PAMARVEX-216367 format. One record per residue (C-alpha): residue number from 1; x, y, z. Coordinates in steps of 0.2 Angstrom, whole numbers, plus 5000, padded with zeros to 4 digits. Each point is the difference from the previous one (the first is absolute). Example, Ala and Ser with C-alpha at 12.3 -4.5 7.8 and 13.67 -1.06 7.14 Angstrom:
REM residues 2
SITE   i east north   up
SITE   1 5062  4978 5039
SITE   2 5006  5017 4997
END
This chain:
REM residues 94
SITE   i east north   up
SITE   1 5750  5567 5592
SITE   2 4983  4994 5004
SITE   3 4992  4981 4999
SITE   4 4989  4995 4985
SITE   5 4984  4997 5004
SITE   6 4988  4987 4994
SITE   7 4981  5010 4999
SITE   8 4984  4996 4995
SITE   9 4984  5007 4997
SITE  10 4985  4992 5007
SITE  11 4987  5015 5003
SITE  12 4995  5021 4996
SITE  13 5000  5009 5013
SITE  14 4990  5014 5001
SITE  15 5007  5018 5004
SITE  16 4991  4996 5014
SITE  17 5007  4985 5006
SITE  18 4984  4990 4993
SITE  19 5002  4985 4991
SITE  20 4993  5007 4983
SITE  21 4986  4987 4992
SITE  22 5009  4992 4987
SITE  23 4984  4996 4989
SITE  24 5014  5009 4986
SITE  25 4994  5001 4983
SITE  26 5009  5001 4982
SITE  27 4997  5004 4981
SITE  28 5011  4990 4988
SITE  29 5001  5010 4982
SITE  30 5012  4982 4995
SITE  31 4982  4992 5002
SITE  32 4991  5008 4988
SITE  33 5002  5002 4980
SITE  34 5006  5018 4998
SITE  35 5005  5010 4986
SITE  36 5014  5009 5008
SITE  37 5008  4983 5007
SITE  38 4996  5009 5019
SITE  39 5010  4990 5013
SITE  40 4994  5011 5014
SITE  41 4996  4990 5019
SITE  42 4990  5010 5011
SITE  43 4997  4995 5018
SITE  44 4993  5006 5015
SITE  45 4983  5004 5008
SITE  46 4986  5000 4993
SITE  47 4997  5017 4998
SITE  48 5021  5005 4994
SITE  49 4997  4988 4985
SITE  50 4983  5004 4993
SITE  51 5007  5018 5000
SITE  52 5015  4996 4993
SITE  53 4993  4989 4988
SITE  54 4987  5010 4994
SITE  55 5012  5014 4994
SITE  56 5015  4987 4995
SITE  57 4985  4994 4986
SITE  58 4995  5019 4996
SITE  59 5016  5008 4998
SITE  60 5010  4984 4995
SITE  61 4989  4990 4990
SITE  62 4988  5012 4992
SITE  63 4981  4993 5011
SITE  64 4987  5015 5003
SITE  65 4996  5002 5017
SITE  66 4985  4990 5000
SITE  67 4991  4988 5009
SITE  68 5003  4984 4991
SITE  69 5019  5002 5003
SITE  70 4997  5003 5018
SITE  71 4989  4984 4999
SITE  72 5015  4993 4993
SITE  73 5012  5007 5012
SITE  74 4992  4991 5017
SITE  75 4999  4983 4990
SITE  76 5019  5000 4996
SITE  77 5002  5003 5016
SITE  78 5009  4982 5008
SITE  79 5007  4998 5017
SITE  80 5016  5002 5001
SITE  81 5005  4984 5010
SITE  82 4992  4989 4985
SITE  83 5005  5011 4987
SITE  84 5013  4994 4986
SITE  85 5012  5014 5002
SITE  86 4998  5002 5021
SITE  87 5015  5006 5007
SITE  88 5013  4984 5008
SITE  89 5005  5003 5017
SITE  90 5019  5005 5001
SITE  91 5015  4996 5010
SITE  92 5013  5013 4999
SITE  93 5013  5006 5011
SITE  94 5004  5015 5007
END
């Protein structure tokens, strides 16, 4: 039988063993009124969040892929650490 171990995640390490930049971005649909009641939270690098949010805005919310919606998405992105939707550090037994 294995003993349980408390673990905490403090940082993200990339595949090369380097500390990843901690400037993750988020967009939370709950922060913006929408007709479909969307609760999606997107988190990742600026590029990842932008690309997924643009696709989501077009496919799920019916927006057109325009310069205006692209600008709005960039404005909507927040630093994950400052977002009211940020994830909490979790301690779990393994």
